[in-house]
N, C-alpha and C positions, 0 to 999 in steps of 0.2 A: 519596717524593712524597706529600703530603697529599691525601686524598680530599675532594671537595666535599661540603659538608653539604646536607642536604635543606632547602629553604625551605618553611616552612609558614605559613599565614595564620590568625590568630586570628579568631574570630567577629566581634569588634569591628572588625578591619581589613577584613574582607569587607563588613560593613555600611557602613563608611566609604566604601569604593570604590563600593558601590551608591548611596549617597547622593550622592556626587560625580557619578556617571554620570547619575542621574535629574535632578539639578539642571541640568546643562549640556545634557542631551538636550531639555529644554524649548525651548532656543534653537537647538541644532544637534546632530544625531546625530554628524556628523563631528567636531565639537569635543569632544563627550563621549568619543567613541572615542579621539581623539588624547590627551586628558589621561590617561585610564585606561591606554592603551598605554604612555605615557611613564613612568607609575608602575611598571608591570610591567617595563619595560626597565631602569629604575633599580635595582629590586630584583634583577634577574637578575645584576648584577655581583657580588652576594654569593655566587654559586655558585663563584667563584674563591676558593680558600682564602686566598690572600694579600690579597684585597680585603675579606674579612669584617670586618677591623679598620679599614677605611678611613673608616667613618662617625664623626662627632663624638660625643662623650659628650653626653648631654642635661643641661643645667644644672639642670633641675627634677627629674629622676629619673636619677641616675647609673648605675642598673642597665641603662639603655637607651642605645643608640646611635641616631643618626639620619642619614638621607640626605635630600637636598633634591631635589625634582622640581618645577620651576616654583614655584608658591605653596604647595606641600605638603611637609610634613615626614613622612617615613616612619620611624616608630619601630620598632626591632627589638632583639631580645635574642639573644645568641650562647649557645646551649646546647651540651651535650656532642656530640650527634649531629646537631643541627638548628639552623637559624636561624629564629626566630619573628618574623614581622612582627606587631607588636602593634597599632599604630594608624596611620592616615593622617590628618594634621591640617592644616587650612588655616592657614597661618602668619599670615594677616591677622586671626585671632581672638586673644582673650586666651589666652596659653599655659597658664594654670592650668586652663582649660577641658578640656584634653587629659586631665587626671587625673580628670575627673568620671565617666567610664564605667568 
């Protein structure tokens, strides 16, 4: 049986989450918490070794896969021992902007 890989978050992904939280917390702490919690819940499925391949390949960067949580794309990369959450991107923006950071 395969072991689950550790999920790690890049600094950019952590900053993305912080930005999302700070934006929505201006309007409602409850909504901000719910959005961030849903993103964490979505990434938690990657702990199942059979699910790590479930994300779609990203058409702009085929090295990454992505999961969708509401309006957010969660970009990740499967490494040998870990799964790296690379970025959290608002899908309502220009997709090429995700490569800017």
